[in-house]
N, C-alpha and C positions, 0 to 999 in steps of 0.2 A: 429700678436697676438692681440688679444682683449684689453688686460691690457695694452698696451701701450698707447690707445686712451683714455681708462678710467682713466688711471693715470693722464694725462691731466685734464680731466675732473673733477677729486677730488680736485686737487689743485685750480681750477677754482672756484668750489663751496666751497673751504675752504675761499679763500679770498673774495668770493661775499657773503658768509652768507647763503650758500644755505644747507638745512640741511636733504633733502631727496635726494640721490645722483644719483639713477637710474644706480649704476655701481655695481662692485663686489669688497671686499677688496684687495689690492694691496699685501698686506702680511698678513699671517694667522700663528698663534702661535697654534699648535696642541699638547695638553698636552696626550702623551701616556698612561702616570702613574701619580699619585701624591704620591707614594711610594718612599721613599729615604732611604738610608742604612747609611747617616750620619746625624750629629746635627750641621751645621755650625752656627758660632755665628752672621754672617752678614743675615742669612736666616730667615725668618719669619715660615718656615715650622712647627716648634714646636708650634706654635700658631694657626695652622690650626685646625679648628672643622669639616670641610665639611668630608663627608665620602671618604675613599681612595679605590682606584680601577684601574684597566685597560681597557682603551679604547679596544672595539672589533675590530676584523679585517673588519668585514662588515660594521660598521660605518665608519671607515678610509677609507675604499675603496668606500663608498659612498660619502664621502666628496671631496676625489680627483677626483672623477668622474665630481662632479658637478664644481668645481674650476680650473681643469686642462685648459688651455690656456686663462684664465680669470685672475689668480692670479699669480702674478710673484715670488714669494718666500715665503717658508714655514719654520718653525722652529719647530722641533720635540722635544719639551722639553716644561716644564710648572713648576710645584712644586714638580717634582720628577727627579729620575733619570733613564731616558729613557731605558739604558740596562737592567735595572729589567724586562722589559716586555718580555714576552716568545716569541712573534711574531715581534720584532723590526726591524730585518733584512728583513724580508719578507716586512713589511709595508713600510721602508725607500726604500727599492727596487722598491715597487709600484709607490712610490711618482716620484723616478729619472726616471721609466721606461716612465711615463707619462709626462716629459719633464719640471718638476717644480722645480727651483732651490731650493734645500733642505739644511738645517743647522741644525747641531745638537752639543748639549753641554753634556759635561760627568764630572763627578769629578774625572775620571781615575781608581777608586778602581775597576772596572770589565772589565778594558781593558787587559785581557787576550790575548794571543798569538792567539789564535783561533778567539776572538773575533776582534781583532785588523786586521787579515786577511780579516775577513769578511766584517768590515767595509771601509775598503780600496777597497776590490773589488766589494763592492756595488754600487760605483760609485757616492757617495753622494758628494755634492760640498763643504761642508764647516764642519770642526769639531774644536771645540772649547774645548782645554783643560785647565781645571780650576787648577791652580798651584797657591796658593796664600802665600807661604813662600819658604826661600831657605835652612832652617835647621830644624830638627826635632821638636823643641820645638816650635817655631813661629806656623809651619805648622799644627800641632798637636792641638794646642790651638785653631786655626781657625776651621780646618776641623776636628772636633770632631768625633772620631771612625774610623779615616783613620790612615795608617801607612806610613808615610813619605817615607823610604827607598823602600817600595814596590812600591809606586806610582813613583817615580823617576825612578826606574827600568823599570816599566812597560812603562813608557812615553819615555826612551830612545829606548826601544825595539819597540815601535809603530813608531818612527821617523826612525829607520833603515830600518825597514819592508817597511815603505813608499818610501823610496830611493830605496830599492832592488825590489821592485814592479814595480817601475815607476810610482806610483799613481799621478796623478793630483791633487786629495783631498787639498784644501786650509786649511793649519792647522795654527789655533789662539793660541797662548799660552796666555791665560787670566789671569791677575794678579787684582785680587780686592783690590784697595789701602784703607788700613786702618791706624791709627797710631801704631796698633801693628807690622805691617810688612813694614813699610815704610823704613826703614833702609834696607830692604833687596833687593830692586828694583835693584840698581845697581850691584846685585851678581846674578841675574836670567840667563843670559848668561851663566856664568861661573860653572853651573850644568852640562853643555852639552858639547861633543866633538865638534869641528869644522865642521866633518862630520853630525852629529845630527842636529846641528843649521842649517845646510843648508836645512833642511827639514821642518823649521819651517818657515812660510810665514809672520808671523806677529806676534810681542809681544803686546798685548793691556792692558796697564794700565788702569784700569776700576774703576771709582768713586763708592762710594756705594750710592743707589737710598734710599730716606726715604719711608718706606713703609708704605703707608697712615693707616694701622691698627695697626701699632706699633706707630706712631708718634701721639702724643697727642696735638700739636699745629697746628693751622691754618696758612697756607702758603699764603703770599701775591701774587697773580697772576696778571700776565700781559698779558699773551698769551692764547688763547685756545689751547688744546691739539691735536696736528695733528693725533694722533692715532685714534681718533674718526671718522677721514676723510681717514684713511690709512690701518688700521691694526685692524683684528679681533683675539679674542682669544676663543679657542673651549675647554674646560673642557674635561676629561678622559670620563665623563658621558653623553657628547652630550650637556651639558648646555651651554650657551654663555654669560661669566661674561663682565663686562662693558670693562676692558682691561686686560693685563697681571699683572697689578699693583694689582687688585681686586684679591688677591692670595685665599681668603676664599670664593670667588663667594658670596658676600654680594648684589652687585647689578647686577642682572640676567637679562639681555636683550632679549633672546631668548633660544630657545631649538631647535638643530638640529636634535632631535629625531621627531619633529613634523612640523618643517619648513625647507625650504632649506636655503643655506647660504645667496643667493642672498635677499630672502623675511627678513631675520633677518637683513640684512645690510640696509635695505630699509624701515624700520618697523618705526613705529611711536615712539616707545619707544626709540630707539636709535637717532631720529631725534629731539625728546623733548631735550635729553641732548646736543646733538650738539648746539642746538639753545641757551640752558644754557651756554653753553662755550662760543660761539661767544658775547654773554652780559656780559661774565666774572662775573655770579651769581654761583659762587662755594660754598656760604656757605649753599645750598640746596643739595649739592651733598656730602654725607659722604665720600665717596674714595677721590674723587676730590679734596676737600678743604684742605686735609691734605699731598697731594702727590707733590713733588717738581720737578717731571720730566718736566713739561713744561719751568720751569725756568732755567734748566740747559744747554741750548744751543742747544738741541738736534732737536728743530723745529725751527732753524733759518732759514732765507730765503736762504742762502747758501747751507743749508744739504738738503732742501725740493727740491731745484732747481738740485742738484747733482743727488739727488734720481732720477729726471723726466728725466734730459739728459743723464746720464750713465746708471741708472737702479739700481735696490735694491741690486745686488750682487757685482757690482762696489763699490758701496757706502759702503757695507760692508766690502771690502778690505782696504778703505780708513778711516774706523772709528779709529783705533789705531791713526792716524795722526790727524785726526779731534779733538779727544779728548785731545791729548796733545798740541795742539796748541789753541782750544776754550774753552774746559771743565777744565782741569788742569792747563791753563796757568798761574795762580797765585803760584803754586807750581810744575813748571815743573822738573821732576826726569830724569837723564840720566840715559840710561840701560847700 
């Protein structure tokens, strides 16, 4: 696979301050839709002003056809609930069929029995189940417009079905840590039976990122953001915002309707921003100057080297451990 060599190149270019990479992005976030059926308190979705819509199948196929064999890992989500897309399963299946490691995250509300079966039978590699509370009051304060009992029932059914089908899909139960739900962390496992827990591959206690478009304070940066050397985000309409943190596409660096993925990744627009990052000139970058992601430890040397040596899929499996040890070390919580 070409991406194995390109991954080494990208890291070399990162440490050598090269800004035009002559490679493909190793990971791509593909936003199938930015429609969502919830109003979660930690999510900037309600502040989003860009038009809402659904990526066409033709656009998705064109993207996959270009990046297959060159991109290692894709995320089929962005600023919306991907199960709302009428062609989600066809699109996910197409990515899997083309040999790209594929991850998907859901708020669980649409995880019906039929959708659960289709998801598990699609061969998708990773499924992230977002569950941020262990009781009705806390959960529904966070996941506004959701129903705690229904989502727990659907999660249980999904886990049971995974066992019954013998699915090898890696299931990550994700808990976004906030002050309101901190006390719930030790109770997560108690929501499920021993058999149901055996279908969960990892429990991820995830910190809240500071959304640059919500944060009003400048962040002191010591590191360039490795995302600019590793990961591309493509919005549902084909435009390419600077990164996944640019939820409102304020800094568009390309358009996949008019350019190929390789051309966007190696264009002068991104090269200029990479150069500013390497020189730590964040003040002139509206999104980057207020983003705390580079300072959270995700782009430390151990993480990047693990990505290179073991691959993105293995690193994804190690992420809960990494966050516990390196990100949440000052507030370690036991499940």
